[in-house]
Steps between C-alpha positions, in 0.01 A plus 500: 500500500365729772151641449619826660716565191178576312364761738448867414303792638179590318302808608130425551397770253666311216242217523236546228140448613344546153633451147554790262263557210547412222697198617777545243574848642687344794866588527764244407857482624719338234796318655783414260799412712580805713309732262158613620254668263180669621237409241134398484330168426357655185856542368616146577499409129799736459705245697385203289541396139314311231525127562507526879235296683293636790345235725193579715320305773133438416394391851182657639466612862199359684332672800676273746498707820217378721347581838408183687322404820505189715222540753569832673861522383585712193814458295644592160601253231727561201488217245839451342521172304232291332541127568183386322163637390384497864822518706730795564800571715448826689661727754277560801507735795447358851611151397579415863124503563420281198486121493487231233131428433384856574238637263551858378211711371550764230258765373251452782481126439481511119822298486651249741834322525650232722853531632666171406863588585683764704861575408774724640507871428123555518427280199191278484350267240130562433241279334208711374153345512417566134491310174790533257462827305281676759768654722625771263153654459448515876842655556413770246194586708640490855879532465719810486795569273814391689691827509855472635529571875700818443198648317214334689644620833476860383154509339194284446458286189233650272328439167771686310747228598292243311631650175818671624643174639443301181718506188371533144634146434301332780335187362563195718358521852720383784725778628460661841743780418538696178808471276542871561759582231225434242267754662681771302389375157216647295361429152677814379838379624439155353436661161826692531681172574337335197592792273867449585477129408572389855353156566275415797382179663346386828564243771297422812627509857236515772658740746457397863472708817834354608660772290411749777623294795797654682810285524526352848858378474834679524666302223353455152610133501236430763206657312238274341303650211128428463427309182289654223350326197614611157470406135709573192338372180698314230435793264644755745805284574563469124463877455749570779757268346445648153540853639835420659618314191423808286689732737195649670460553873240355736333765716323370811221728621514431871689275736223240461579464130873491567470230766285281277716542189812416697323192639405392148848546348776242525870560570571529128257791471226305321144581607266202540123466547418515872187426701566448871590674825812710535664613822815644343682744732741730315778677690832655390721236343218342300592434134214629285399276211223679314410860585707790363294801617268528800221753544391511863368733768697609808501239777511480879822506703630153593247336266562203271409725205764759586750214523389387154561840338838519675587164346386619157660844473764489776456554874697824532348638181147433626571652841620813320200487264257484791678789674468695173130413477431613856693824451311569176162422660404190307186325626559156653326162512193355325336826389832678452744575221710263293858397438644361177806297593765365265669181611846545646 
């Protein structure tokens, strides 16, 4: 399948640089087949019913964007996947000038790391010179929130992003990108969901920076997804199966949740406990096993996430939906508005 089939024109002014306040005031485009409804996130419960199950991602974003020096050379490092308590895979700038064995200094020498491997695509493996459990505290002091490139290229990261780029469900540290569909939820909206007897649960998928990498191939068959670690508890798997058995629908809040739930569900539609990496790549033609409704933000042209929503709701329908969103001035990307998609 050609990557060019998933291209569309997005005016620069449609890219949101800040979220709306309150978060649940964001607009929401409801996509049911070829029918498009202009609603708000606050009203999403009108599209759901008692007995449905909403699944959130409880991953917590760490300040993983770092400025580094090696002697007189300065570079930028974006951690993207934890390998151990002291080792991380990262994307680095100026990798042609880096060598295995180089020592990188962070925060004026407060933190050091050795480069132990250099991979293709600007990826390196770092070993930090700290004891297990010490790294996270140092990152909180010297790191920056890893805003997506389409925001960070337009303005500087600031203290407001520390709270804006974190969901209300954030508990388990390990993500280097926010599960942005969940940014729209507030305690008030959660109470509204509870009042309608809609169930909720949480999974964990530590979102990696690979989610922002542009596709460098012309054919989707040649694309290799970066792996991300995820976990579905036995209790959540049991709740998903019970929901479907009772006629309820599973609502994934974000593509991260959808990818993990599909990874944890077998071909018979039975969800199982899961605790490992997933590199699932969903394109049109994929047979969905678990998720019935997807809440997600608006994604980049030619991105793996736009391909995913095309697979879920139909490629032509989603192209029309995005054209409708652009015409009606919806706000795009991480700090933007929302879509509520019903599976084709």
